[in-house]
N, C-alpha and C positions, 0 to 999 in steps of 0.2 A: 504494500500500500504506500502511495506517495505521502509525503509529509502533509501536503495540502488536504488530501483525503482523510488523513489521520486527524487533523485539526477539525475538519468539518464533522467527522464522526463524533468527536468529543463534544463539540458545540450542540449537535443534534441530541445527544444523550442528555446533556444538561437541560436543554430547552424542553424536552419531553418530560423531564422530571420536575418541571415547574420553575427552573432557574431563569432569571433575567440574565441573558448572556451577551457579552460584548461582541462586536465584529472581530474577525480574526485580524490580528495586528500584522502589518506588512512591512515593518521596519526591520532591517537586519541588525544583528548583534544586540538584541534586547533580551532581557532575562525572563520575559513571560510572553505568552501568545494570546491568552484568553482570560477574561475576568468574568466570574459568574456570581450571582447572589440569589439566595432564597431566604426570605425572612431575615434573620440576623446572621446567617452563615454567608460569609464572603470568601470566595476562592480565587487565588491567583495561580494560574496554571501555565506551566511550560510543557510543550508537546514535542517529543523527539522520537524518531524511528528507533535509533540506538541510544539508550539512556547513558551509555558510557561517554557520549559526547557532552553530557551535562557537567560543566566545570564548577570548581569551587567558587570562582568569582560570581557566576550566575546564582549559585546557591546563596552566597552571602548577601547579594543584592535582593534576592527574593525574600530573605529573612528580614532585611531592613524594611521593605515594603509591607510585609506581613505585620511587622511590629507597628508601623506607623498607621496602617489602615485597619488594625485588629482583624486581620484576615488569616486564612490558612493557606500555606503554599503547597502545591501539588505538582508532581511530574507524571505525565502520561507517556507511555512508550510501548514499543512492541517487543524489543529484544535487548539483550546485553551481549557481551562477549561470551557469556556462559550459555546462551541459547535464548529461546523465546520466553517471554514473561508468562508464567503459568497463571491461569484463572484462579481466583480465590485467595491469592497471596499478596500481601502488602510488602513491597521491597523498600529499600531506603538507600539514599546516596547523600552524603553530607547532611544527614538528619532531615532530609526532605522526603516525605513519603512518595512511593512510586507505585502506580497501578497500570494495568492494561485497560484498554477501553472495555473489554469483556467484563473485567472485575468491576469497573465503574458502573456499567449497565446493570449488572446483577445487583449491585448495592443500591442503586437509585431507582431502578425501574421494577425489579423483581423482589425487592426487599429481602435479598439474600446477602447478608454482609459477609465480608471475608473473615475467616477464623485463624488464618495462618500468617505469620510475618517472618520474613527472612532477616537473619542477623548473622554476624560472624560465627561460624561453627555449624550452621544448618538452618533448619526450619523450626519455628517455635509457635506455641499458642499462649494466649493470655489466660491466666487463672483468676478466679474470684478468690483472692487470698484470704479475705475475711471469712467467707463461707467455708473454705477448706479448713482453716484453723478452728472455727466454731464447731464444725461437724466432728473433727478429730477429737477435740477436747470433750465434747458432749458424749461421745461414744467411748471415751477412755482409751483411745488408740495411741500407742506410743509413737514417737518420731521414728524409732528404729523399725517398728512393724510396718509403718507406712512406707519407709524408705525401702524395705525389702520388697514390698509389693510393687513399687514403682521401678525398682532396679536402680536406685540412686542412693546417695549418702544421706545420713541424718541431717548434715549441714545443708544439703540441697533442699530437703523438705522445709527446713527453717526459712530458707531464702524464698521458696515458693510462697510461704505464708507472709512474707513481707513484700511481695509484689514482683518477684522475678519471674520471667517467662519460663515455660517448661518445654522440653522436647516433646514432640507429638506423641510418641509411643508411651512415654512415662505419664503424660497427662491423661491419655485414654485409659491406661491401667488404673490410675487413681479414680477417675470418674466412674469406671465400671465397678470397681470395688466398693466405693462409697455410695453409688447409685444416686448421686445428686449432680446437677448440671454445674460443674465447677469451671468448665471451659467457656470463656466469654468471647464474643465477637470482637474484632479489631475495628476501631473507628478510624478510617483512613484520613478523615478531616480533623482529627484531634491533633492539635499542634501545640507543643509547649513553647511559649515565647521565651526567648533567651534573655530578654531585657538587657541588651547590650548597647543601649542608645548612647551611653557615655563614651563608647569607643568611636562612634561615627557622627554624632550630632554636635554641631558647632553652635556657640552662643557667645554673647558679649563681645569681647575684644578679639576673639579668634577671627582669622581671615581666610578668604578663599582667593582664587585667581579671577573671580568675577566681581566687577564693580557693583552690579545689581544685587548679587547675593550679599555682598558686604554691606550694602545699604539696608537690606532686610535685617541683617544682624544689628546694625546701628540703631534701628528703630524698635528693637526688642524681640524680633523673631528668633527662634532657634532654626537652624538650617542643616539639612543633611544633603550634601552633594551626592548625586548618583551618576553612573556612567553607562549603565546597561538598561536604561529606561527611556521612554519617549518624552521625557522631560528632564531638566537639569538638576532639580533639587526637590526635596520635600521640606515644607516649612509647617510646623505645627503650632497651634495656638489653642490651648486647652484641648477640647475634643475635636477641633477642626484641623483638618490637614489640607494645606494648599499645595497642589501639584504645580510647581512653578516651572515655566518653560520660557527661555529667551532665545530669540533667533532673528536673523535678518533676511533670510531667503523666503519670499512670499509663498512659493509653492510648498516649501517645507513647513512654514508656519501653519498653513491651512491644514496640511496633513496631520501635523501634531495636535492642532486644536481639535480636529474631529476625534482623534484617539483620546485626548484628554477629556473631551466632553463625554465620550462613551464611558470612560472610567468613572468620571464624576457622577454621571447619571446612575450607574450601578452601585457605586460605593456610597453615594449620598454625601460625598465630600466635594467642596468647590475646587475648581482649577482656575489658574490665571495664566495668561500669556502676556508677557511684558514685551512691548514692541516699540520701534522708533516712532511710528505714526500709526494711527488707527486704520486708515484706508479701508473703511467699511467692514472691518472684521467683527464688529460687535454683534452681528446677527447670528453668530454660532452659539447656540444655546448651551448652557451648563458650563461654559468657559468665559470667565471675565477677561476683557481686554483692558490693559492698563498701559498707557504710554510711559516712556522713560521720563518725559517732562512731568507727568502727573506724579510719578513715583518720587522724583527729586523733591517735590514740594511737601511730601508727607514725612512728618517727623514722629509719628506715634503709630504703633502697630494697630491699635484699635480703629484708626481712621482707614487704614488699608483693608483691614478685615471687613469693615462695614461696606466699603466700596466693592470688594470682591463678592461678598454675599449678595448684595443688591444686583450686581451685574451678571452673576453666574446663574441665578435662578434655579439653584438646586432645591428639589422638593424633599 
């Protein structure tokens, strides 16, 4: 399957599952291809035929975006150097969950969640650790007895009871012996935010190579420069995230504005394009247009926030 077909398949699955889905992005060297939202679940998705092509830089920037937008990053693919991605298994690369479109469709359309995740050493399942411990103690089963049944050590049983994943065979032996459903489904959209904004977010007297971004810093915004996105920086203000883009090429400006507007519409966050002159760009919904002259006259971030909110018309 071509990458274009792969992307269209992912978008179709999300749309059928009730997600509001962005257009497929067509800019090269960006860290995501599709954004989708259903209720309070926002997904930032990269789609590759071979997931081995997913770089650490891509992963790091997806995590930055996920943190800023309160979203879940996801990688969709067909294969890796080890072979085809198997259905029903959640893989991982740089701590970004990886699924095949088949697994995505099963999860969203058939309500059949994945139960297996791949990790160093093999395939594992997630256990209901609290239930496992409660049943063992209630029935007076020793750690040693349960370890013998599962074919693992006493220490391993203790680790199962504190949340460690289990090898499939061991988990099935435990579930069969205890006759309780201790194997839990894996939520591929569950993402533990790393809260590393101190490593990449700039504020106060810190500087960038951009005069515009430095002005945003001067008036009180925090700024996160990005390199693999269709915009140059993220700037947050309380719960608002401004997707900031600066450019001088008209054709590129329009293309980026449409992408930013799509992302803003779906994420519910405003975007702003800072330009030399307006030149009739203000009719692109969901993206505010602010000229450099307007920006120079603003010395308080609340004034810019109000301008962006009124012009972007995010609902």
